[in-house]
C-alpha positions in Angstrom: 83.5 -7.9 -18.2 82.1 -5.9 -21.1 84.3 -7.5 -23.7 82.3 -7.5 -27.0 81.4 -10.8 -28.7 84.3 -12.6 -30.4 84.6 -12.3 -34.2 84.1 -15.8 -35.5 85.8 -14.9 -38.7 88.9 -13.5 -37.1 91.9 -14.2 -39.3 95.7 -13.9 -39.1 97.5 -11.4 -36.8 99.6 -14.2 -35.2 102.7 -12.0 -34.9 100.7 -9.2 -33.2 98.9 -11.6 -30.8 102.3 -13.1 -29.9 103.8 -9.7 -29.2 100.8 -8.7 -27.1 101.2 -11.9 -25.0 104.9 -11.1 -24.5 104.2 -7.5 -23.4 101.3 -8.2 -21.2 102.7 -11.3 -19.5 102.2 -11.6 -15.8 105.1 -11.0 -13.5 106.7 -8.1 -15.3 107.2 -4.6 -13.9 104.3 -2.4 -12.8 102.3 -0.9 -15.7 104.0 2.5 -15.7 103.0 2.9 -19.4 100.1 1.4 -21.2 100.5 -0.8 -24.3 98.8 0.8 -27.3 97.5 -0.8 -30.5 97.8 2.1 -32.9 96.7 2.3 -36.5 94.2 3.9 -38.9 90.5 3.1 -38.7 89.4 -0.2 -40.2 92.6 -2.1 -39.6 91.0 -4.2 -36.9 92.6 -2.8 -33.7 89.4 -3.5 -31.6 89.0 -7.0 -33.1 92.6 -7.7 -32.3 92.1 -6.6 -28.7 88.9 -8.7 -28.4 90.7 -11.8 -29.8 93.6 -11.3 -27.4 91.1 -11.0 -24.4 89.3 -14.3 -25.3 92.5 -16.2 -26.0 94.0 -15.1 -22.7 91.1 -15.0 -20.4 92.5 -17.8 -18.3 95.7 -15.9 -17.8 94.0 -12.9 -16.0 91.9 -12.8 -12.9 90.0 -9.8 -14.4 89.6 -8.4 -17.9 87.5 -5.3 -18.2 86.6 -3.5 -21.4 86.3 0.3 -21.3 84.7 2.1 -24.3 87.0 5.1 -24.3 86.0 7.4 -27.1 84.2 9.8 -24.7 85.0 10.5 -21.0 81.4 9.9 -20.0 81.6 6.3 -21.3 84.9 5.8 -19.5 83.4 7.1 -16.3 80.4 4.8 -16.6 82.5 1.8 -17.3 84.7 2.4 -14.3 81.7 3.0 -12.1 80.3 -0.4 -13.2 83.7 -2.0 -12.5 83.6 -0.7 -9.0 80.1 -2.2 -8.5 81.1 -5.5 -10.1 84.1 -5.7 -7.6 81.8 -4.8 -4.7 84.0 -1.9 -3.8 81.0 0.0 -2.3 81.7 3.0 -4.4 78.1 3.9 -5.3 76.9 5.1 -8.6 78.0 8.8 -8.4 80.7 9.2 -10.9 83.2 11.7 -9.5 83.5 9.8 -6.3 83.3 6.2 -7.6 85.9 6.6 -10.4 88.6 7.9 -8.1 88.0 5.2 -5.6 88.2 2.5 -8.3 91.4 4.0 -9.7 93.0 4.2 -6.3 92.1 0.6 -5.5 93.6 -0.6 -8.8 96.7 1.5 -8.3 97.3 0.4 -4.7 98.1 -3.2 -5.6 97.0 -4.4 -2.1 93.2 -3.9 -2.0 91.6 -7.1 -0.8 88.8 -7.0 -3.3 91.1 -6.3 -6.3 92.9 -9.2 -8.0 96.5 -8.5 -8.6 96.4 -9.8 -12.2 94.0 -7.6 -14.1 93.8 -6.2 -17.6 91.9 -3.1 -18.6 91.3 -2.5 -22.3 90.6 1.2 -23.2 89.1 0.8 -26.7 89.1 3.6 -29.3 90.7 6.1 -27.0 90.9 9.6 -28.4 93.5 12.1 -27.2 95.8 11.1 -24.3 94.9 14.3 -22.5 91.3 13.2 -22.2 92.0 9.6 -21.2 95.2 9.5 -19.2 93.6 10.6 -16.0 91.5 7.4 -16.0 94.5 5.0 -16.5 95.4 3.2 -13.3 99.1 3.1 -14.2 101.5 1.9 -11.5 99.3 -0.9 -10.3 99.9 -4.6 -10.5 97.7 -5.1 -13.6 98.1 -4.3 -17.3 96.5 -1.6 -19.5 95.9 -1.9 -23.2 94.7 1.0 -25.3 93.4 1.0 -28.9 93.6 4.3 -30.8 93.8 6.0 -34.1 95.4 9.1 -32.5 99.2 9.2 -33.1 99.7 11.3 -29.9 99.6 8.0 -28.0 102.9 7.1 -29.6 104.7 9.5 -27.2 103.0 8.5 -24.0 102.6 4.7 -24.3 104.4 1.7 -25.7 103.0 1.5 -29.2 102.3 -1.6 -31.3 101.5 -0.7 -34.9 98.5 -2.4 -36.5 98.6 -2.2 -40.3 96.5 -3.6 -43.0 96.4 -7.3 -43.6 99.3 -9.1 -45.1 98.1 -10.4 -48.5 97.9 -14.0 -47.3 95.6 -12.9 -44.4 93.3 -11.1 -46.8 93.1 -14.1 -49.1 92.5 -16.4 -46.1 89.5 -14.3 -44.9 88.0 -14.0 -48.4 88.2 -17.7 -49.0 87.0 -18.6 -45.5 83.7 -16.8 -46.3 83.6 -18.3 -49.8 85.6 -21.6 -50.1 85.0 -21.7 -53.9 86.8 -18.4 -54.5 90.0 -19.1 -56.3 93.4 -18.0 -55.0 94.0 -15.7 -57.9 90.6 -14.0 -57.7 91.0 -13.6 -53.9 94.4 -12.0 -54.5 92.9 -9.5 -57.1 90.1 -8.6 -54.7 92.5 -8.0 -51.8 94.7 -5.8 -54.0 91.8 -3.8 -55.1 90.7 -3.1 -51.5 94.2 -2.3 -50.3 94.1 -5.2 -47.8 92.1 -3.1 -45.4 90.6 -5.6 -43.0 87.2 -3.9 -42.6 86.8 -3.6 -46.3 87.9 -7.2 -46.9 85.3 -8.4 -44.4 82.5 -6.4 -45.9 83.4 -7.3 -49.4 83.3 -11.0 -48.5 79.9 -10.6 -46.9 78.6 -8.7 -49.9 79.7 -11.4 -52.3 78.3 -14.2 -50.1 75.0 -12.3 -50.0 74.8 -11.6 -53.7 76.6 -14.6 -55.2 78.3 -12.3 -57.7 81.5 -13.7 -59.4 84.7 -12.1 -58.4 85.4 -10.8 -61.9 82.0 -9.1 -62.2 82.4 -7.6 -58.7 85.9 -6.2 -59.6 84.4 -4.6 -62.8 81.6 -3.1 -60.8 84.1 -1.8 -58.3 86.1 -0.1 -61.0 83.0 1.5 -62.5 81.9 2.7 -59.1 85.4 4.2 -58.5 85.0 6.3 -61.7 81.6 7.6 -60.4 83.1 8.5 -57.1 86.1 10.5 -58.5 84.1 13.7 -58.6 82.4 13.1 -55.2 83.9 15.0 -52.2 84.8 12.5 -49.5 86.6 12.9 -46.2 87.8 9.3 -46.2 91.6 9.0 -46.2 91.4 5.6 -48.1 91.7 4.4 -51.7 88.7 5.2 -53.9 88.2 1.4 -54.2 87.3 1.2 -50.5 84.7 3.9 -50.8 83.4 2.2 -54.0 83.1 -1.2 -52.2 80.9 0.4 -49.5 78.9 2.2 -52.1 78.2 -1.1 -53.9 77.1 -2.7 -50.6 74.8 0.3 -49.7 73.2 0.4 -53.1 72.5 -3.4 -52.9 71.0 -2.9 -49.5 68.9 0.0 -50.8 67.6 -2.2 -53.6 66.8 -5.1 -51.3 65.4 -3.2 -48.3 65.1 0.6 -48.6 64.0 0.9 -44.9 67.2 -0.8 -43.8 69.3 1.9 -45.6 67.2 4.6 -44.0 67.9 3.1 -40.6 71.6 3.1 -41.4 71.5 6.7 -42.5 70.0 7.7 -39.1 72.7 5.8 -37.3 75.4 7.5 -39.4 74.7 10.7 -37.3 74.9 8.9 -33.9 78.1 7.9 -32.1 80.0 4.9 -33.5 79.1 3.1 -30.3 76.5 0.4 -29.4 73.0 1.6 -30.1 70.4 -0.3 -28.1 67.5 -1.6 -30.3 65.1 0.0 -27.7 66.1 3.3 -29.1 64.4 2.5 -32.4 61.4 0.9 -30.7 60.8 4.1 -28.6 61.0 6.3 -31.7 57.7 5.3 -33.4 56.2 8.7 -33.1 58.9 10.8 -34.7 57.7 13.0 -37.6 59.0 14.7 -40.8 61.1 11.7 -41.7 61.1 9.6 -44.9 58.3 7.1 -45.2 60.8 4.1 -45.3 62.2 5.1 -42.0 58.8 5.7 -40.4 57.6 2.3 -41.5 60.6 0.4 -40.0 60.4 2.3 -36.7 56.6 1.6 -36.3 56.8 -2.1 -37.1 59.0 -4.4 -34.9 59.0 -7.1 -37.5 60.2 -4.7 -40.2 62.8 -3.5 -37.7 64.1 -7.0 -37.1 64.2 -7.7 -40.8 66.1 -4.5 -41.5 68.8 -5.2 -38.9 69.2 -8.8 -40.3 69.7 -7.4 -43.8 72.2 -4.8 -42.6 74.1 -7.5 -40.7 74.2 -9.8 -43.8 76.4 -7.2 -45.5 78.6 -6.9 -42.4 77.8 -3.2 -42.2 77.2 -3.3 -38.5 78.4 -5.3 -35.5 75.5 -7.0 -33.7 75.7 -7.8 -30.0 72.8 -10.1 -29.0 73.9 -10.1 -25.4 73.3 -6.3 -25.1 70.6 -6.2 -27.8 72.6 -3.5 -29.6 74.2 -2.7 -33.0 77.3 -0.8 -33.7 78.2 1.1 -36.9 81.9 1.7 -37.8 82.8 5.3 -38.2 84.1 4.7 -41.8 80.7 3.3 -42.8 79.1 6.3 -41.2 81.4 8.6 -43.3 80.5 6.8 -46.5 76.8 7.0 -45.7 76.9 10.7 -45.0 79.0 11.4 -48.1 76.3 9.6 -50.2 73.5 11.8 -49.0 72.4 15.1 -50.5 72.4 18.2 -48.2 68.7 18.0 -47.8 68.9 14.3 -46.8 71.6 15.1 -44.3 69.5 17.7 -42.6 66.5 15.4 -42.6 68.3 12.4 -41.2 70.2 14.4 -38.6 66.9 15.8 -37.5 65.5 12.2 -37.3 68.5 11.2 -35.1 67.8 14.2 -32.8 64.1 13.2 -32.6 65.0 9.6 -31.8 67.2 10.8 -28.9 64.5 13.0 -27.5 62.0 10.2 -27.7 64.3 8.1 -25.5 64.6 10.7 -22.8 63.4 9.0 -19.6 62.6 12.5 -18.2 64.0 11.7 -14.8 67.6 12.9 -14.4 67.5 12.6 -10.6 66.6 8.9 -10.7 69.6 6.6 -10.5 67.7 3.9 -12.5 67.7 6.3 -15.5 71.4 7.2 -15.3 72.6 4.4 -17.7 70.2 5.6 -20.3 71.5 9.2 -20.0 75.1 7.8 -20.3 74.2 6.2 -23.6 72.4 9.3 -24.9 75.3 11.5 -24.0 77.6 10.1 -26.6 75.0 10.3 -29.3 74.0 13.9 -28.4 77.6 14.9 -28.9 78.1 13.0 -32.1 74.9 14.2 -33.7 75.5 17.8 -32.6 72.1 17.9 -31.0 73.2 21.1 -29.2 72.1 23.0 -32.3 68.8 21.4 -32.7 65.7 23.7 -32.9 63.3 21.1 -31.6 61.8 21.8 -28.2 61.9 18.1 -27.2 65.6 18.0 -27.9 66.3 21.1 -25.9 64.3 19.5 -23.1 66.6 16.4 -23.3 69.7 18.6 -23.2 68.4 20.3 -20.0 67.8 16.9 -18.5 71.3 15.8 -19.6 73.2 18.5 -17.8 71.0 17.9 -14.7 71.8 14.2 -14.9 75.6 14.9 -15.1 75.2 16.9 -11.9 73.2 14.2 -10.1 75.6 11.6 -11.4 78.5 13.5 -9.8 80.1 14.8 -13.0 79.9 18.4 -11.8 82.7 19.7 -14.0 81.3 18.0 -17.1 77.8 19.4 -16.3 79.4 22.9 -16.1 81.3 22.4 -19.4 78.3 21.1 -21.3 75.9 23.7 -19.9 78.4 26.4 -20.9 78.7 25.0 -24.4 74.9 24.7 -24.9 74.3 28.1 -23.3 76.6 29.8 -25.8 75.1 28.0 -28.7 71.6 28.9 -27.7 72.6 32.6 -27.2 73.6 32.6 -30.9 70.7 30.5 -32.2 67.8 31.5 -29.9 69.0 34.8 -28.6 70.2 35.7 -25.1 66.7 36.6 -23.9 65.0 33.4 -25.0 63.4 31.6 -22.0 65.3 28.4 -22.6 68.6 30.2 -23.0 68.0 31.9 -19.7 67.2 28.6 -18.0 70.4 27.0 -19.4 72.3 30.1 -18.3 71.0 29.7 -14.8 72.0 26.1 -14.7 75.5 27.0 -15.9 75.7 29.6 -13.1 74.5 27.1 -10.6 77.1 24.6 -11.6 79.9 27.2 -11.3 78.6 27.9 -7.8 78.5 24.2 -6.9 82.2 23.8 -7.9 83.1 26.8 -5.8 83.9 29.0 -8.9 82.2 32.0 -7.3 84.1 34.7 -9.1 82.9 33.3 -12.4 79.3 32.7 -11.3 78.7 36.2 -9.9 78.9 38.3 -13.1 77.1 35.6 -15.1 74.2 35.4 -12.6 74.0 39.2 -12.3 73.7 39.6 -16.1 71.1 36.8 -16.2 69.0 38.5 -13.5 68.9 41.8 -15.4 67.7 40.0 -18.5 65.1 38.1 -16.4 63.8 41.3 -15.0 63.6 42.9 -18.5 61.9 39.9 -20.1 59.6 38.5 -17.3 59.3 41.2 -14.7 60.2 41.2 -11.0 57.3 38.9 -9.9 57.7 36.1 -12.4 58.8 32.7 -11.1 61.8 32.6 -13.5 63.0 36.0 -12.1 62.5 34.8 -8.5 64.8 31.8 -9.2 67.4 34.2 -10.8 67.3 36.4 -7.7 67.9 33.4 -5.5 71.1 32.7 -7.4 72.3 36.2 -7.1 71.6 36.1 -3.3 73.7 33.0 -3.1 76.5 34.8 -4.9 76.3 37.6 -2.4 76.7 35.0 0.4 79.7 33.5 -1.4 81.3 36.9 -1.6 80.8 37.4 2.1 78.2 40.1 1.6 75.7 38.5 4.0 73.7 41.7 4.5 73.3 42.2 0.7 72.2 38.6 0.4 69.7 39.0 3.2 68.2 42.1 1.6 67.7 40.3 -1.7 66.3 37.2 -0.1 63.8 39.1 2.1 62.4 41.0 -0.9 62.3 37.8 -3.0 60.4 36.0 -0.2 57.8 38.8 0.1 57.2 38.6 -3.7 56.8 34.8 -3.5 54.3 35.0 -0.6 52.3 37.8 -2.4 52.1 36.2 -5.8 52.6 32.5 -5.3 51.3 31.8 -1.8 52.9 30.2 1.3 52.6 26.6 0.1 54.1 27.0 -3.4 57.3 24.9 -3.8 59.2 28.0 -5.2 58.1 30.0 -2.1 59.4 27.3 0.2 62.7 27.2 -1.7 63.1 30.9 -1.3 62.1 30.7 2.3 64.8 28.1 2.9 67.4 30.5 1.3 66.1 33.3 3.5 66.7 31.1 6.5 70.3 30.5 5.3 70.8 34.3 5.1 69.2 34.9 8.5 71.7 32.5 10.1 74.6 34.1 8.4 73.8 37.5 9.7 73.3 36.0 13.2 69.6 36.4 13.6 69.0 32.9 14.8 65.6 33.7 16.5 64.1 34.8 13.2 65.8 31.9 11.4 64.5 29.2 13.7 60.9 30.5 13.4 61.1 30.7 9.6 62.9 27.3 9.2 60.4 25.5 11.5 57.5 26.8 9.4 59.3 25.9 6.1 60.2 22.4 7.3 56.6 21.8 8.4 55.3 22.8 5.0 57.9 20.8 3.1 57.1 17.7 5.2 53.4 18.1 4.4 54.2 18.3 0.6 57.1 16.0 0.2 57.3 13.8 3.3 59.8 13.9 6.1 62.5 11.9 4.4 62.6 13.9 1.2 65.9 15.6 0.4 64.2 19.1 0.5 62.6 18.4 3.9 65.9 17.1 5.2 67.8 20.1 4.0 65.6 22.5 5.9 65.5 20.3 8.9 69.3 20.3 9.0 69.2 24.1 8.9 66.7 24.1 11.7 69.0 22.1 14.0 71.8 24.6 13.3 69.5 27.4 14.3 68.8 25.6 17.6 72.5 24.9 18.2 73.4 28.6 17.7 70.6 29.6 20.1 72.5 27.5 22.7 70.3 24.4 22.7 73.2 22.1 22.2 71.7 18.8 23.5 68.4 19.2 21.7 70.1 20.2 18.4 72.5 17.4 18.5 69.9 14.7 19.2 67.7 16.0 16.3 70.7 16.3 13.9 71.8 12.7 14.7 68.4 11.7 13.4 68.9 13.8 10.3 72.2 12.1 9.6 70.7 8.6 10.1 68.0 9.5 7.6 70.6 10.6 5.1 72.4 7.3 5.6 69.3 5.4 4.9 68.7 7.5 1.7 72.3 7.2 0.7 72.4 3.5 -0.1 74.4 3.2 -3.3 75.7 6.7 -2.7 78.5 6.3 -0.1 79.7 9.9 -0.5 76.3 11.7 -0.9 77.4 15.3 -0.5 74.2 16.2 1.5 75.1 13.4 3.9 78.7 14.6 4.1 77.6 18.2 4.8 75.2 17.0 7.5 78.0 14.9 9.0 80.3 18.0 9.2 77.6 19.8 11.1 77.2 16.8 13.3 80.8 17.1 14.3 80.1 20.6 15.5 76.9 19.4 17.2 78.7 16.7 19.1 81.5 19.0 20.1 79.0 21.6 21.5 77.2 18.7 23.3 80.4 17.6 24.9 81.2 14.4 22.8 84.7 15.2 21.5 85.5 11.7 20.4 82.3 11.4 18.4 82.9 14.9 17.0 86.3 13.9 15.8 85.0 10.8 14.1 82.3 12.7 12.3 84.7 15.5 11.3 87.3 13.1 9.8 84.7 11.1 7.9 83.2 14.4 6.5 86.6 15.8 5.6 87.8 12.6 3.9 84.5 12.3 1.9 84.3 16.0 0.9 88.0 15.9 -0.2 87.3 13.0 -2.4 84.1 14.4 -3.8 85.3 17.9 -4.4 88.9 19.0 -3.5 90.8 20.5 -0.6 89.9 24.1 -1.6 86.1 23.6 -1.8 84.1 25.6 0.8 82.5 22.5 2.3 85.9 20.7 2.5 87.5 23.7 4.2 84.6 23.9 6.8 85.2 20.2 7.6 89.0 20.8 7.8 88.3 23.6 10.3 86.1 21.3 12.4 88.9 18.8 12.5 91.5 21.3 13.6 89.2 22.6 16.4 88.5 19.0 17.5 92.2 18.2 17.5 92.7 21.3 19.7 90.1 20.1 22.2 91.7 16.7 22.3 95.0 18.3 23.2 96.8 17.5 19.9 97.9 21.1 19.5 100.7 20.7 16.9 98.5 18.8 14.5 95.7 21.2 15.1 98.0 24.2 14.5 99.4 22.7 11.3 95.9 21.9 9.9 94.5 25.2 11.1 97.2 27.3 9.3 96.7 25.3 6.1 92.9 25.7 6.3 93.3 29.5 6.9 95.6 29.8 3.9 93.2 27.9 1.7 90.3 30.0 2.8 92.2 33.2 2.1 93.0 31.9 -1.4 89.5 30.6 -2.1 87.1 33.1 -0.5 89.4 36.0 0.2 91.1 37.3 3.4 88.1 39.2 4.7 85.3 36.7 4.0 83.6 35.8 7.3 84.4 32.1 6.9 88.1 33.0 6.4 87.9 35.0 9.6 86.3 32.1 11.4 89.4 30.0 10.5 91.6 32.9 11.7 89.9 32.8 15.2 90.9 29.1 15.5 94.6 29.9 14.6 94.7 32.7 17.1 93.5 30.4 19.9 96.1 27.9 19.0 98.8 30.6 19.0 97.9 31.6 22.5 97.7 28.0 23.8 101.1 27.3 22.4 102.6 30.4 24.2 102.4 33.1 21.5 99.9 35.5 23.2 101.2 38.5 21.3 100.8 36.7 17.9 97.3 35.7 19.0 96.4 39.3 20.0 97.6 40.6 16.6 95.6 38.1 14.7 92.5 38.5 16.8 92.7 42.3 16.5 92.9 42.2 12.7 90.1 39.6 12.6 87.9 41.7 14.9 88.4 44.8 12.6 87.3 42.7 9.6 84.3 41.2 11.4 83.1 44.7 12.4 83.5 46.0 8.9 81.7 43.0 7.4 79.0 42.1 10.0 78.9 44.9 12.5 79.6 45.2 16.3 76.8 43.0 17.5 77.1 40.0 15.3 77.8 36.8 17.3 81.1 36.3 15.5 82.3 39.8 16.4 81.4 39.1 20.1 83.2 35.8 20.1 86.3 37.3 18.6 86.3 40.0 21.3 86.0 37.3 24.0 89.1 35.6 22.7 90.9 38.9 22.3 90.3 39.6 26.0 92.0 36.2 26.7 95.0 37.3 24.6 95.3 40.5 26.6 95.0 38.6 29.9 97.8 36.2 28.9 99.9 39.1 27.7 99.8 40.6 31.2 96.9 43.1 30.7 94.1 41.9 32.9 92.5 45.4 33.0 92.3 45.6 29.2 90.9 42.1 29.2 88.3 43.0 31.9 87.2 46.1 30.1 86.5 44.2 26.9 84.9 41.3 28.7 82.6 43.6 30.7 81.4 45.4 27.6 80.9 42.1 25.6 79.0 40.6 28.5 76.4 43.4 28.3 76.0 43.0 24.5 76.0 39.2 24.6 73.3 39.1 27.3 71.1 41.4 25.2 71.7 39.7 21.9 72.2 36.0 22.8 70.5 35.8 26.1 71.7 35.6 29.8 72.0 31.8 29.8 73.5 31.3 26.4 76.7 29.2 26.7 78.7 32.0 24.9 77.4 34.6 27.4 78.3 32.3 30.3 81.8 31.6 28.8 82.3 35.4 28.7 81.2 35.5 32.4 83.7 32.9 33.5 86.5 34.7 31.7 85.5 38.0 33.2 85.6 36.4 36.7 89.1 35.3 35.8 90.0 38.9 35.0 88.4 40.2 38.3 90.5 37.7 40.3 93.7 38.9 38.6 92.7 42.5 39.5 92.3 41.5 43.2 88.5 41.7 43.2 88.2 38.2 44.6 84.6 38.4 46.0 83.1 39.7 42.8 85.1 37.1 40.9 83.9 34.1 43.0 80.2 35.3 42.9 80.3 35.8 39.1 82.2 32.5 38.5 79.8 30.5 40.7 76.7 31.9 39.0 78.1 31.3 35.5 79.2 27.7 36.2 75.8 26.9 37.8 74.0 28.1 34.7 76.3 26.2 32.5 75.6 23.1 34.4 71.9 23.6 34.0 72.2 24.4 30.3 74.8 21.7 29.3 74.5 19.0 31.9 76.6 18.0 34.9 79.1 15.9 32.9 79.8 18.2 30.0 83.5 18.7 29.6 83.1 22.5 29.5 81.4 22.4 32.9 84.2 20.3 34.3 86.9 22.5 32.9 85.4 25.9 33.8 84.6 24.8 37.3 88.3 25.5 37.8 88.5 29.3 38.2 92.0 29.3 36.8 90.7 28.1 33.4 89.6 30.5 30.6 87.0 29.5 28.0 88.0 29.6 24.3 85.2 30.3 21.9 85.0 28.9 18.4 83.2 30.1 15.3 81.9 27.4 12.9 81.1 28.5 9.4 77.4 28.4 8.5 76.2 26.9 5.2 76.3 29.4 2.3 
């Protein structure tokens, strides 16, 4: 798949083809190292790889061509490979690529043929490409590269210039009347460089010029070029040969030369002809270029004339042309400085005209992939055109939507720094790009980097726009999110409340920005434990978003998921679970082609908690494992979402009685939380509560007491005495004391917590009732049997009404000898 068209004039290289066949033969050892065709530009490395692929297509079950000059092209090609093989990897890059590589490496995937060949063409540095090589699998890997660094990490096969006989053969194949001696002189003059030989042959066929006259012209042109600065590391005769071809093209079709000059500033990769067709309205360009872009017949004629001189490679299957980097260098060296500025600007305008202006739409992603390489090659990041800056903003958003979060962060950082220098740090577009960069840092869990950047951006927004401007409102929302990531939930709440009040006052209740800020405020209310206020606000926000966007829109679903969490934390386990099941089903319908949609995975993680609270431990375990596996693939083990899923798995393993596995996973999750968010972050403390429960259940009551005591102190310092997490930790600490032989200490804590929980959570909240059953257990141990039985009977009766007769917690706590363990599940940040 994807192999470019075969070169009908391919000549020679028999020894190299034979050596490739020997090295890539089936049945050898696993492909620990790739084979690499190495040599300078223009020697025909890619054509050699193409010829090998066509000659040996019957010897491989799969041959896949990977354009490898830029990571974004590699990623796109591997995504397409996964789709071609029906691996159900979706179209989101950071998930799909890893799954494709794992399948190729495994050697036993039922959809992967064992005898495959991947060709990574025009690979740059090994550092950028090696992560995409499925080494160790049952197939073979072939790399083509000009970079000598590949010599130390692969098995190189050097590709040099033609042998003289091969040069003569190609020249005479194009012109059978050319004599052996003249062909030899031409080959010698051009240094036997295959690309130069092919283009000189095409030029002579097109012009009909005798060999002697051509050689004389070539010599004269060389003298002209001696004083011209060139970056080409080739004999002057080669540059002279291209100069002759380009001058002849200019004489014959000036518009065709202008088209080539624009292409010289794009990437040396396929350029779809639609790019020219969509660029009819660009301005401030030479008249010859404007004419050819506005007239499809002129465009077709120009491409035909360019092709006659072998200056581009035309692929009719993909309706694209490709210009070699050496020809690009000659074209640029021929232009004056003013021409370079004009034609580079024309290239930038062409790219902007091809912006589909929909980075969130998967149908547009292949277009943005193609544009990405050309944006980099043309250095569009420094363009002053508003339309180009708009395209760049869409490009970084596309990379995020496509799943290339790291690349989106890298590119937005690069563009942001350039715009700070060119536009100024206070320019509105600089500030927007800075906000996007900060958002991408946050998405990756790089909170320590996002926080100072977003704080600085907010100060500039306030200075430039004022507190009530929509741009400032969005900047405040990002700083509030940073506060949450730091564990400063109260600080985040204060910012969010003030931001929401500003939105309502200046934008109105129905404005999309107001609703986005309202959603963020709901997140903050949950984190500080004010679930009553959260459920009221989230219900209103969800209703308004449904009216604007529809019930299945991602923004509506996001708020609905938060609303179900509010209901769960208020103790309405069965209602919350049923509603969240529907949220997950909707995400599954929306996620066709996106098997690891992060929104679905996060919803699935919450579903694990919902099912556990509703009493379905088997279903909870299934959801927790699916969420954990998906989030681990999509992000990494230290990402906040992955850690929350790991904690859900550990808790579920504990409920299923698999204590050793639960303890091992619980300890690992706590360690990762400490390293990622810090030891006193409330989410880290939630993981510590689980580890303490496991210690007590495995007989280490003293270790559990020490950990719960330290966790309680941190919760009090962070969230206060009456936060639900503080109350839950005190309930568990009482159990530690009871098991350590101090039922009076356990009773004193339990009695105090029961009063606070009744007031804060409600008398029939499951956590309040769990505290009651434990207090009854303490009373029994203190000999106050009648009080114990009365309290226990009342608590279990209310639990039965709230949770249902067959809920596992009701069954377990009906036994007065059993104590309740209370879990804390991290809320979304």
